[in-house]
PyMOL Python script that loads the backbone (N, CA, C, O; Angstrom):
from pymol import cmd

cmd.read_pdbstr("""\
ATOM      1  N   MET A   1      15.195 -33.188   5.197  1.00  0.00           N
ATOM      2  CA  MET A   1      15.414 -32.394   6.389  1.00  0.00           C
ATOM      3  C   MET A   1      14.176 -31.563   6.678  1.00  0.00           C
ATOM      4  O   MET A   1      13.524 -31.063   5.762  1.00  0.00           O
ATOM      5  N   GLU A   2      13.867 -31.423   7.925  1.00  0.00           N
ATOM      6  CA  GLU A   2      12.682 -30.684   8.349  1.00  0.00           C
ATOM      7  C   GLU A   2      12.886 -29.194   8.132  1.00  0.00           C
ATOM      8  O   GLU A   2      13.971 -28.672   8.389  1.00  0.00           O
ATOM      9  N   ASN A   3      11.857 -28.508   7.662  1.00  0.00           N
ATOM     10  CA  ASN A   3      11.917 -27.072   7.445  1.00  0.00           C
ATOM     11  C   ASN A   3      11.834 -26.373   8.794  1.00  0.00           C
ATOM     12  O   ASN A   3      10.847 -26.529   9.513  1.00  0.00           O
ATOM     13  N   THR A   4      12.858 -25.606   9.142  1.00  0.00           N
ATOM     14  CA  THR A   4      12.909 -24.918  10.418  1.00  0.00           C
ATOM     15  C   THR A   4      12.840 -23.426  10.181  1.00  0.00           C
ATOM     16  O   THR A   4      13.728 -22.852   9.550  1.00  0.00           O
ATOM     17  N   SER A   5      11.795 -22.794  10.682  1.00  0.00           N
ATOM     18  CA  SER A   5      11.707 -21.338  10.579  1.00  0.00           C
ATOM     19  C   SER A   5      12.297 -20.743  11.846  1.00  0.00           C
ATOM     20  O   SER A   5      12.202 -21.330  12.925  1.00  0.00           O
ATOM     21  N   VAL A   6      12.900 -19.588  11.707  1.00  0.00           N
ATOM     22  CA  VAL A   6      13.541 -18.933  12.831  1.00  0.00           C
ATOM     23  C   VAL A   6      12.907 -17.567  13.039  1.00  0.00           C
ATOM     24  O   VAL A   6      13.392 -16.568  12.509  1.00  0.00           O
ATOM     25  N   PRO A   7      11.812 -17.518  13.817  1.00  0.00           N
ATOM     26  CA  PRO A   7      11.176 -16.233  14.071  1.00  0.00           C
ATOM     27  C   PRO A   7      12.039 -15.384  15.003  1.00  0.00           C
ATOM     28  O   PRO A   7      12.672 -15.906  15.920  1.00  0.00           O
ATOM     29  N   TYR A   8      12.059 -14.101  14.767  1.00  0.00           N
ATOM     30  CA  TYR A   8      12.827 -13.184  15.602  1.00  0.00           C
ATOM     31  C   TYR A   8      11.867 -12.233  16.293  1.00  0.00           C
ATOM     32  O   TYR A   8      10.920 -11.725  15.692  1.00  0.00           O
ATOM     33  N   SER A   9      12.129 -12.010  17.543  1.00  0.00           N
ATOM     34  CA  SER A   9      11.359 -11.027  18.289  1.00  0.00           C
ATOM     35  C   SER A   9      12.337 -10.229  19.128  1.00  0.00           C
ATOM     36  O   SER A   9      13.080 -10.793  19.931  1.00  0.00           O
ATOM     37  N   GLY A  10      12.339  -8.940  18.947  1.00  0.00           N
ATOM     38  CA  GLY A  10      13.261  -8.082  19.671  1.00  0.00           C
ATOM     39  C   GLY A  10      12.745  -7.679  21.046  1.00  0.00           C
ATOM     40  O   GLY A  10      13.363  -6.853  21.717  1.00  0.00           O
ATOM     41  N   ASP A  11      11.640  -8.240  21.470  1.00  0.00           N
ATOM     42  CA  ASP A  11      11.081  -7.844  22.757  1.00  0.00           C
ATOM     43  C   ASP A  11      11.830  -8.496  23.908  1.00  0.00           C
ATOM     44  O   ASP A  11      12.534  -9.490  23.729  1.00  0.00           O
ATOM     45  N   SER A  12      11.667  -7.925  25.081  1.00  0.00           N
ATOM     46  CA  SER A  12      12.314  -8.482  26.264  1.00  0.00           C
ATOM     47  C   SER A  12      11.334  -9.308  27.087  1.00  0.00           C
ATOM     48  O   SER A  12      11.671  -9.752  28.185  1.00  0.00           O
ATOM     49  N   ALA A  13      10.132  -9.519  26.575  1.00  0.00           N
ATOM     50  CA  ALA A  13       9.118 -10.262  27.322  1.00  0.00           C
ATOM     51  C   ALA A  13       9.298 -11.764  27.203  1.00  0.00           C
ATOM     52  O   ALA A  13       8.544 -12.526  27.807  1.00  0.00           O
ATOM     53  N   GLY A  14      10.294 -12.204  26.427  1.00  0.00           N
ATOM     54  CA  GLY A  14      10.567 -13.628  26.335  1.00  0.00           C
ATOM     55  C   GLY A  14       9.697 -14.349  25.340  1.00  0.00           C
ATOM     56  O   GLY A  14       9.468 -15.548  25.501  1.00  0.00           O
ATOM     57  N   LYS A  15       9.191 -13.670  24.303  1.00  0.00           N
ATOM     58  CA  LYS A  15       8.318 -14.316  23.341  1.00  0.00           C
ATOM     59  C   LYS A  15       9.080 -14.895  22.156  1.00  0.00           C
ATOM     60  O   LYS A  15       8.494 -15.613  21.346  1.00  0.00           O
ATOM     61  N   ALA A  16      10.364 -14.601  22.038  1.00  0.00           N
ATOM     62  CA  ALA A  16      11.167 -15.133  20.941  1.00  0.00           C
ATOM     63  C   ALA A  16      11.361 -16.632  21.140  1.00  0.00           C
ATOM     64  O   ALA A  16      11.484 -17.097  22.273  1.00  0.00           O
ATOM     65  N   GLU A  17      11.390 -17.379  20.058  1.00  0.00           N
ATOM     66  CA  GLU A  17      11.630 -18.819  20.124  1.00  0.00           C
ATOM     67  C   GLU A  17      13.108 -19.153  19.997  1.00  0.00           C
ATOM     68  O   GLU A  17      13.582 -20.141  20.559  1.00  0.00           O
ATOM     69  N   TRP A  18      13.825 -18.328  19.259  1.00  0.00           N
ATOM     70  CA  TRP A  18      15.254 -18.550  19.004  1.00  0.00           C
ATOM     71  C   TRP A  18      16.012 -17.293  19.405  1.00  0.00           C
ATOM     72  O   TRP A  18      15.474 -16.187  19.345  1.00  0.00           O
ATOM     73  N   GLY A  19      17.271 -17.469  19.818  1.00  0.00           N
ATOM     74  CA  GLY A  19      18.092 -16.318  20.160  1.00  0.00           C
ATOM     75  C   GLY A  19      19.565 -16.657  20.105  1.00  0.00           C
ATOM     76  O   GLY A  19      19.949 -17.807  19.894  1.00  0.00           O
ATOM     77  N   THR A  20      20.373 -15.650  20.296  1.00  0.00           N
ATOM     78  CA  THR A  20      21.824 -15.799  20.285  1.00  0.00           C
ATOM     79  C   THR A  20      22.316 -16.243  21.661  1.00  0.00           C
ATOM     80  O   THR A  20      21.537 -16.371  22.606  1.00  0.00           O
ATOM     81  N   LYS A  21      23.606 -16.470  21.749  1.00  0.00           N
ATOM     82  CA  LYS A  21      24.198 -16.815  23.040  1.00  0.00           C
ATOM     83  C   LYS A  21      23.970 -15.700  24.049  1.00  0.00           C
ATOM     84  O   LYS A  21      23.664 -15.958  25.213  1.00  0.00           O
ATOM     85  N   GLN A  22      24.121 -14.450  23.594  1.00  0.00           N
ATOM     86  CA  GLN A  22      23.939 -13.312  24.490  1.00  0.00           C
ATOM     87  C   GLN A  22      22.507 -13.231  25.015  1.00  0.00           C
ATOM     88  O   GLN A  22      22.290 -12.899  26.180  1.00  0.00           O
ATOM     89  N   ALA A  23      21.534 -13.531  24.161  1.00  0.00           N
ATOM     90  CA  ALA A  23      20.133 -13.529  24.596  1.00  0.00           C
ATOM     91  C   ALA A  23      19.903 -14.615  25.644  1.00  0.00           C
ATOM     92  O   ALA A  23      19.157 -14.409  26.601  1.00  0.00           O
ATOM     93  N   LEU A  24      20.537 -15.760  25.466  1.00  0.00           N
ATOM     94  CA  LEU A  24      20.389 -16.857  26.425  1.00  0.00           C
ATOM     95  C   LEU A  24      21.048 -16.507  27.755  1.00  0.00           C
ATOM     96  O   LEU A  24      20.518 -16.830  28.819  1.00  0.00           O
ATOM     97  N   LEU A  25      22.203 -15.849  27.695  1.00  0.00           N
ATOM     98  CA  LEU A  25      22.887 -15.439  28.922  1.00  0.00           C
ATOM     99  C   LEU A  25      22.058 -14.421  29.701  1.00  0.00           C
ATOM    100  O   LEU A  25      22.111 -14.396  30.930  1.00  0.00           O
ATOM    101  N   LYS A  26      21.291 -13.578  29.000  1.00  0.00           N
ATOM    102  CA  LYS A  26      20.418 -12.623  29.678  1.00  0.00           C
ATOM    103  C   LYS A  26      19.255 -13.333  30.355  1.00  0.00           C
ATOM    104  O   LYS A  26      18.818 -12.924  31.431  1.00  0.00           O
ATOM    105  N   ARG A  27      18.750 -14.399  29.729  1.00  0.00           N
ATOM    106  CA  ARG A  27      17.622 -15.143  30.302  1.00  0.00           C
ATOM    107  C   ARG A  27      18.023 -15.935  31.537  1.00  0.00           C
ATOM    108  O   ARG A  27      17.236 -16.080  32.473  1.00  0.00           O
ATOM    109  N   TYR A  28      19.255 -16.449  31.539  1.00  0.00           N
ATOM    110  CA  TYR A  28      19.732 -17.283  32.645  1.00  0.00           C
ATOM    111  C   TYR A  28      20.864 -16.561  33.356  1.00  0.00           C
ATOM    112  O   TYR A  28      22.036 -16.771  33.042  1.00  0.00           O
ATOM    113  N   GLU A  29      20.514 -15.713  34.312  1.00  0.00           N
ATOM    114  CA  GLU A  29      21.514 -14.982  35.076  1.00  0.00           C
ATOM    115  C   GLU A  29      22.404 -15.972  35.806  1.00  0.00           C
ATOM    116  O   GLU A  29      21.931 -16.983  36.325  1.00  0.00           O
ATOM    117  N   GLY A  30      23.674 -15.678  35.841  1.00  0.00           N
ATOM    118  CA  GLY A  30      24.615 -16.546  36.532  1.00  0.00           C
ATOM    119  C   GLY A  30      25.268 -17.558  35.605  1.00  0.00           C
ATOM    120  O   GLY A  30      26.298 -18.135  35.952  1.00  0.00           O
ATOM    121  N   LEU A  31      24.692 -17.781  34.438  1.00  0.00           N
ATOM    122  CA  LEU A  31      25.292 -18.681  33.448  1.00  0.00           C
ATOM    123  C   LEU A  31      26.396 -17.928  32.734  1.00  0.00           C
ATOM    124  O   LEU A  31      26.172 -16.824  32.236  1.00  0.00           O
ATOM    125  N   ASN A  32      27.597 -18.515  32.676  1.00  0.00           N
ATOM    126  CA  ASN A  32      28.678 -17.822  31.982  1.00  0.00           C
ATOM    127  C   ASN A  32      28.900 -18.422  30.594  1.00  0.00           C
ATOM    128  O   ASN A  32      28.406 -19.508  30.290  1.00  0.00           O
ATOM    129  N   ILE A  33      29.631 -17.716  29.776  1.00  0.00           N
ATOM    130  CA  ILE A  33      29.819 -18.087  28.374  1.00  0.00           C
ATOM    131  C   ILE A  33      30.556 -19.427  28.235  1.00  0.00           C
ATOM    132  O   ILE A  33      30.294 -20.179  27.295  1.00  0.00           O
ATOM    133  N   TYR A  34      31.465 -19.729  29.154  1.00  0.00           N
ATOM    134  CA  TYR A  34      32.227 -20.975  29.073  1.00  0.00           C
ATOM    135  C   TYR A  34      31.330 -22.187  29.309  1.00  0.00           C
ATOM    136  O   TYR A  34      31.429 -23.186  28.597  1.00  0.00           O
ATOM    137  N   THR A  35      30.468 -22.097  30.299  1.00  0.00           N
ATOM    138  CA  THR A  35      29.516 -23.181  30.566  1.00  0.00           C
ATOM    139  C   THR A  35      28.532 -23.309  29.418  1.00  0.00           C
ATOM    140  O   THR A  35      28.222 -24.421  28.991  1.00  0.00           O
ATOM    141  N   LEU A  36      28.034 -22.185  28.910  1.00  0.00           N
ATOM    142  CA  LEU A  36      27.099 -22.212  27.791  1.00  0.00           C
ATOM    143  C   LEU A  36      27.728 -22.882  26.570  1.00  0.00           C
ATOM    144  O   LEU A  36      27.087 -23.717  25.933  1.00  0.00           O
ATOM    145  N   ASN A  37      28.961 -22.534  26.236  1.00  0.00           N
ATOM    146  CA  ASN A  37      29.637 -23.154  25.094  1.00  0.00           C
ATOM    147  C   ASN A  37      29.777 -24.663  25.275  1.00  0.00           C
ATOM    148  O   ASN A  37      29.605 -25.418  24.318  1.00  0.00           O
ATOM    149  N   ARG A  38      30.085 -25.106  26.481  1.00  0.00           N
ATOM    150  CA  ARG A  38      30.219 -26.535  26.761  1.00  0.00           C
ATOM    151  C   ARG A  38      28.874 -27.238  26.615  1.00  0.00           C
ATOM    152  O   ARG A  38      28.800 -28.327  26.046  1.00  0.00           O
ATOM    153  N   TRP A  39      27.812 -26.621  27.126  1.00  0.00           N
ATOM    154  CA  TRP A  39      26.479 -27.216  27.021  1.00  0.00           C
ATOM    155  C   TRP A  39      25.985 -27.240  25.581  1.00  0.00           C
ATOM    156  O   TRP A  39      25.341 -28.205  25.169  1.00  0.00           O
ATOM    157  N   LEU A  40      26.276 -26.194  24.809  1.00  0.00           N
ATOM    158  CA  LEU A  40      25.883 -26.194  23.399  1.00  0.00           C
ATOM    159  C   LEU A  40      26.610 -27.299  22.639  1.00  0.00           C
ATOM    160  O   LEU A  40      26.043 -27.911  21.734  1.00  0.00           O
ATOM    161  N   SER A  41      27.849 -27.549  23.003  1.00  0.00           N
ATOM    162  CA  SER A  41      28.593 -28.654  22.396  1.00  0.00           C
ATOM    163  C   SER A  41      27.932 -29.986  22.735  1.00  0.00           C
ATOM    164  O   SER A  41      27.814 -30.858  21.874  1.00  0.00           O
ATOM    165  N   GLU A  42      27.501 -30.146  23.982  1.00  0.00           N
ATOM    166  CA  GLU A  42      26.786 -31.362  24.388  1.00  0.00           C
ATOM    167  C   GLU A  42      25.479 -31.502  23.603  1.00  0.00           C
ATOM    168  O   GLU A  42      25.129 -32.600  23.170  1.00  0.00           O
ATOM    169  N   MET A  43      24.762 -30.397  23.419  1.00  0.00           N
ATOM    170  CA  MET A  43      23.502 -30.441  22.663  1.00  0.00           C
ATOM    171  C   MET A  43      23.754 -30.855  21.216  1.00  0.00           C
ATOM    172  O   MET A  43      22.996 -31.651  20.660  1.00  0.00           O
ATOM    173  N   ARG A  44      24.803 -30.328  20.606  1.00  0.00           N
ATOM    174  CA  ARG A  44      25.122 -30.673  19.214  1.00  0.00           C
ATOM    175  C   ARG A  44      25.473 -32.153  19.067  1.00  0.00           C
ATOM    176  O   ARG A  44      25.222 -32.752  18.021  1.00  0.00           O
ATOM    177  N   ASN A  45      26.049 -32.736  20.105  1.00  0.00           N
ATOM    178  CA  ASN A  45      26.481 -34.137  20.055  1.00  0.00           C
ATOM    179  C   ASN A  45      25.377 -35.125  20.417  1.00  0.00           C
ATOM    180  O   ASN A  45      25.564 -36.333  20.271  1.00  0.00           O
ATOM    181  N   ASP A  46      24.246 -34.641  20.881  1.00  0.00           N
ATOM    182  CA  ASP A  46      23.134 -35.510  21.276  1.00  0.00           C
ATOM    183  C   ASP A  46      22.008 -35.365  20.253  1.00  0.00           C
ATOM    184  O   ASP A  46      21.515 -34.261  20.021  1.00  0.00           O
ATOM    185  N   ALA A  47      21.607 -36.468  19.648  1.00  0.00           N
ATOM    186  CA  ALA A  47      20.580 -36.442  18.596  1.00  0.00           C
ATOM    187  C   ALA A  47      19.253 -35.874  19.096  1.00  0.00           C
ATOM    188  O   ALA A  47      18.491 -35.316  18.306  1.00  0.00           O
ATOM    189  N   THR A  48      18.966 -36.004  20.369  1.00  0.00           N
ATOM    190  CA  THR A  48      17.713 -35.499  20.925  1.00  0.00           C
ATOM    191  C   THR A  48      17.652 -33.972  20.911  1.00  0.00           C
ATOM    192  O   THR A  48      16.586 -33.396  20.697  1.00  0.00           O
ATOM    193  N   PHE A  49      18.782 -33.321  21.137  1.00  0.00           N
ATOM    194  CA  PHE A  49      18.810 -31.866  21.294  1.00  0.00           C
ATOM    195  C   PHE A  49      19.505 -31.147  20.143  1.00  0.00           C
ATOM    196  O   PHE A  49      19.556 -29.917  20.132  1.00  0.00           O
ATOM    197  N   ARG A  50      20.032 -31.877  19.193  1.00  0.00           N
ATOM    198  CA  ARG A  50      20.792 -31.295  18.085  1.00  0.00           C
ATOM    199  C   ARG A  50      20.002 -30.253  17.305  1.00  0.00           C
ATOM    200  O   ARG A  50      20.570 -29.258  16.856  1.00  0.00           O
ATOM    201  N   GLN A  51      18.693 -30.468  17.137  1.00  0.00           N
ATOM    202  CA  GLN A  51      17.873 -29.547  16.355  1.00  0.00           C
ATOM    203  C   GLN A  51      17.688 -28.206  17.057  1.00  0.00           C
ATOM    204  O   GLN A  51      17.148 -27.277  16.456  1.00  0.00           O
ATOM    205  N   GLY A  52      18.113 -28.080  18.289  1.00  0.00           N
ATOM    206  CA  GLY A  52      17.953 -26.841  19.043  1.00  0.00           C
ATOM    207  C   GLY A  52      19.089 -25.845  18.884  1.00  0.00           C
ATOM    208  O   GLY A  52      19.039 -24.751  19.445  1.00  0.00           O
ATOM    209  N   VAL A  53      20.132 -26.221  18.110  1.00  0.00           N
ATOM    210  CA  VAL A  53      21.269 -25.330  17.885  1.00  0.00           C
ATOM    211  C   VAL A  53      21.500 -25.225  16.381  1.00  0.00           C
ATOM    212  O   VAL A  53      21.704 -26.231  15.701  1.00  0.00           O
ATOM    213  N   ILE A  54      21.464 -23.993  15.869  1.00  0.00           N
ATOM    214  CA  ILE A  54      21.681 -23.756  14.441  1.00  0.00           C
ATOM    215  C   ILE A  54      22.892 -22.848  14.289  1.00  0.00           C
ATOM    216  O   ILE A  54      23.013 -21.833  14.975  1.00  0.00           O
ATOM    217  N   ASN A  55      23.784 -23.224  13.385  1.00  0.00           N
ATOM    218  CA  ASN A  55      24.947 -22.404  13.059  1.00  0.00           C
ATOM    219  C   ASN A  55      24.864 -21.987  11.591  1.00  0.00           C
ATOM    220  O   ASN A  55      25.442 -22.662  10.739  1.00  0.00           O
ATOM    221  N   PRO A  56      24.157 -20.889  11.268  1.00  0.00           N
ATOM    222  CA  PRO A  56      24.066 -20.474   9.866  1.00  0.00           C
ATOM    223  C   PRO A  56      25.414 -20.007   9.312  1.00  0.00           C
ATOM    224  O   PRO A  56      25.663 -20.138   8.114  1.00  0.00           O
ATOM    225  N   THR A  57      26.283 -19.465  10.164  1.00  0.00           N
ATOM    226  CA  THR A  57      27.650 -19.114   9.773  1.00  0.00           C
ATOM    227  C   THR A  57      28.572 -19.552  10.905  1.00  0.00           C
ATOM    228  O   THR A  57      28.109 -20.029  11.941  1.00  0.00           O
ATOM    229  N   HIS A  58      29.878 -19.388  10.705  1.00  0.00           N
ATOM    230  CA  HIS A  58      30.792 -19.811  11.756  1.00  0.00           C
ATOM    231  C   HIS A  58      30.764 -18.884  12.968  1.00  0.00           C
ATOM    232  O   HIS A  58      31.255 -19.256  14.034  1.00  0.00           O
ATOM    233  N   LYS A  59      30.202 -17.686  12.825  1.00  0.00           N
ATOM    234  CA  LYS A  59      30.121 -16.762  13.957  1.00  0.00           C
ATOM    235  C   LYS A  59      28.742 -16.692  14.598  1.00  0.00           C
ATOM    236  O   LYS A  59      28.630 -16.363  15.779  1.00  0.00           O
ATOM    237  N   ILE A  60      27.700 -16.992  13.847  1.00  0.00           N
ATOM    238  CA  ILE A  60      26.333 -16.863  14.366  1.00  0.00           C
ATOM    239  C   ILE A  60      25.840 -18.210  14.884  1.00  0.00           C
ATOM    240  O   ILE A  60      25.906 -19.223  14.187  1.00  0.00           O
ATOM    241  N   VAL A  61      25.350 -18.202  16.112  1.00  0.00           N
ATOM    242  CA  VAL A  61      24.763 -19.391  16.725  1.00  0.00           C
ATOM    243  C   VAL A  61      23.368 -19.007  17.203  1.00  0.00           C
ATOM    244  O   VAL A  61      23.205 -18.041  17.949  1.00  0.00           O
ATOM    245  N   LEU A  62      22.366 -19.762  16.774  1.00  0.00           N
ATOM    246  CA  LEU A  62      20.995 -19.547  17.225  1.00  0.00           C
ATOM    247  C   LEU A  62      20.559 -20.744  18.047  1.00  0.00           C
ATOM    248  O   LEU A  62      20.779 -21.890  17.658  1.00  0.00           O
ATOM    249  N   ILE A  63      19.944 -20.475  19.179  1.00  0.00           N
ATOM    250  CA  ILE A  63      19.535 -21.519  20.115  1.00  0.00           C
ATOM    251  C   ILE A  63      18.038 -21.423  20.319  1.00  0.00           C
ATOM    252  O   ILE A  63      17.497 -20.336  20.521  1.00  0.00           O
ATOM    253  N   ASN A  64      17.368 -22.570  20.266  1.00  0.00           N
ATOM    254  CA  ASN A  64      15.940 -22.627  20.548  1.00  0.00           C
ATOM    255  C   ASN A  64      15.777 -22.656  22.065  1.00  0.00           C
ATOM    256  O   ASN A  64      16.292 -23.547  22.741  1.00  0.00           O
ATOM    257  N   PHE A  65      15.052 -21.668  22.589  1.00  0.00           N
ATOM    258  CA  PHE A  65      14.930 -21.531  24.038  1.00  0.00           C
ATOM    259  C   PHE A  65      14.216 -22.724  24.683  1.00  0.00           C
ATOM    260  O   PHE A  65      14.614 -23.172  25.758  1.00  0.00           O
ATOM    261  N   ALA A  66      13.175 -23.234  24.043  1.00  0.00           N
ATOM    262  CA  ALA A  66      12.432 -24.370  24.608  1.00  0.00           C
ATOM    263  C   ALA A  66      13.299 -25.625  24.630  1.00  0.00           C
ATOM    264  O   ALA A  66      13.284 -26.372  25.608  1.00  0.00           O
ATOM    265  N   THR A  67      14.052 -25.858  23.562  1.00  0.00           N
ATOM    266  CA  THR A  67      14.933 -27.033  23.516  1.00  0.00           C
ATOM    267  C   THR A  67      16.033 -26.910  24.551  1.00  0.00           C
ATOM    268  O   THR A  67      16.405 -27.903  25.177  1.00  0.00           O
ATOM    269  N   PHE A  68      16.563 -25.706  24.743  1.00  0.00           N
ATOM    270  CA  PHE A  68      17.600 -25.499  25.756  1.00  0.00           C
ATOM    271  C   PHE A  68      17.048 -25.775  27.146  1.00  0.00           C
ATOM    272  O   PHE A  68      17.731 -26.368  27.981  1.00  0.00           O
ATOM    273  N   GLN A  69      15.817 -25.349  27.399  1.00  0.00           N
ATOM    274  CA  GLN A  69      15.206 -25.600  28.698  1.00  0.00           C
ATOM    275  C   GLN A  69      15.010 -27.106  28.920  1.00  0.00           C
ATOM    276  O   GLN A  69      15.238 -27.602  30.023  1.00  0.00           O
ATOM    277  N   GLU A  70      14.592 -27.832  27.881  1.00  0.00           N
ATOM    278  CA  GLU A  70      14.461 -29.293  27.987  1.00  0.00           C
ATOM    279  C   GLU A  70      15.819 -29.937  28.248  1.00  0.00           C
ATOM    280  O   GLU A  70      15.919 -30.900  29.008  1.00  0.00           O
ATOM    281  N   PHE A  71      16.861 -29.405  27.617  1.00  0.00           N
ATOM    282  CA  PHE A  71      18.211 -29.912  27.823  1.00  0.00           C
ATOM    283  C   PHE A  71      18.629 -29.736  29.282  1.00  0.00           C
ATOM    284  O   PHE A  71      19.224 -30.638  29.872  1.00  0.00           O
ATOM    285  N   LEU A  72      18.319 -28.577  29.863  1.00  0.00           N
ATOM    286  CA  LEU A  72      18.654 -28.344  31.265  1.00  0.00           C
ATOM    287  C   LEU A  72      17.913 -29.319  32.179  1.00  0.00           C
ATOM    288  O   LEU A  72      18.487 -29.838  33.137  1.00  0.00           O
ATOM    289  N   PHE A  73      16.637 -29.564  31.878  1.00  0.00           N
ATOM    290  CA  PHE A  73      15.863 -30.532  32.656  1.00  0.00           C
ATOM    291  C   PHE A  73      16.497 -31.922  32.542  1.00  0.00           C
ATOM    292  O   PHE A  73      16.624 -32.641  33.533  1.00  0.00           O
ATOM    293  N   TRP A  74      16.892 -32.287  31.317  1.00  0.00           N
ATOM    294  CA  TRP A  74      17.536 -33.581  31.085  1.00  0.00           C
ATOM    295  C   TRP A  74      18.855 -33.677  31.846  1.00  0.00           C
ATOM    296  O   TRP A  74      19.155 -34.726  32.417  1.00  0.00           O
ATOM    297  N   LYS A  75      19.650 -32.606  31.868  1.00  0.00           N
ATOM    298  CA  LYS A  75      20.924 -32.612  32.589  1.00  0.00           C
ATOM    299  C   LYS A  75      20.693 -32.813  34.091  1.00  0.00           C
ATOM    300  O   LYS A  75      21.470 -33.491  34.762  1.00  0.00           O
ATOM    301  N   GLN A  76      19.625 -32.222  34.600  1.00  0.00           N
ATOM    302  CA  GLN A  76      19.359 -32.336  36.031  1.00  0.00           C
ATOM    303  C   GLN A  76      18.789 -33.704  36.399  1.00  0.00           C
ATOM    304  O   GLN A  76      19.198 -34.304  37.393  1.00  0.00           O
ATOM    305  N   HIS A  77      17.838 -34.197  35.592  1.00  0.00           N
ATOM    306  CA  HIS A  77      17.107 -35.402  35.971  1.00  0.00           C
ATOM    307  C   HIS A  77      17.498 -36.644  35.179  1.00  0.00           C
ATOM    308  O   HIS A  77      17.098 -37.751  35.540  1.00  0.00           O
ATOM    309  N   HIS A  78      18.269 -36.482  34.109  1.00  0.00           N
ATOM    310  CA  HIS A  78      18.748 -37.582  33.266  1.00  0.00           C
ATOM    311  C   HIS A  78      17.632 -38.339  32.551  1.00  0.00           C
ATOM    312  O   HIS A  78      17.763 -39.529  32.265  1.00  0.00           O
ATOM    313  N   TYR A  79      16.544 -37.645  32.268  1.00  0.00           N
ATOM    314  CA  TYR A  79      15.488 -38.205  31.420  1.00  0.00           C
ATOM    315  C   TYR A  79      14.718 -37.068  30.773  1.00  0.00           C
ATOM    316  O   TYR A  79      14.759 -35.927  31.234  1.00  0.00           O
ATOM    317  N   ILE A  80      14.022 -37.396  29.705  1.00  0.00           N
ATOM    318  CA  ILE A  80      13.244 -36.397  28.973  1.00  0.00           C
ATOM    319  C   ILE A  80      11.862 -36.273  29.620  1.00  0.00           C
ATOM    320  O   ILE A  80      11.220 -37.279  29.920  1.00  0.00           O
ATOM    321  N   ARG A  81      11.416 -35.054  29.829  1.00  0.00           N
ATOM    322  CA  ARG A  81      10.112 -34.806  30.423  1.00  0.00           C
ATOM    323  C   ARG A  81       9.026 -35.125  29.400  1.00  0.00           C
ATOM    324  O   ARG A  81       9.104 -34.670  28.259  1.00  0.00           O
ATOM    325  N   SER A  82       8.021 -35.896  29.789  1.00  0.00           N
ATOM    326  CA  SER A  82       6.907 -36.177  28.878  1.00  0.00           C
ATOM    327  C   SER A  82       5.861 -35.100  29.047  1.00  0.00           C
ATOM    328  O   SER A  82       5.504 -34.736  30.168  1.00  0.00           O
ATOM    329  N   VAL A  83       5.370 -34.590  27.931  1.00  0.00           N
ATOM    330  CA  VAL A  83       4.419 -33.474  27.959  1.00  0.00           C
ATOM    331  C   VAL A  83       3.014 -33.968  28.046  1.00  0.00           C
ATOM    332  O   VAL A  83       2.079 -33.169  28.080  1.00  0.00           O
TER     333      VAL A  83
END
""", "prot")
cmd.dss("prot")
cmd.show_as("cartoon", "prot")
cmd.util.cbc("prot")
cmd.orient("prot")
């Protein structure tokens, strides 16, 4: 398994790589918790985006912001963006 580090940044400038559901809801105004939970379930079920959601405990969920953004692009366009 690949070693995944989870850097934390308490700043509001958006420099953190990983965050909680609440941090993601703050970044995407208008997104509600029910839609977010459904999308996180979709990410967990897709091998391409699975690495972007970590559940260290049953209550804590950490989401990689870049992977979530790629997931949103994929949901809209139905393909992965090539960098």
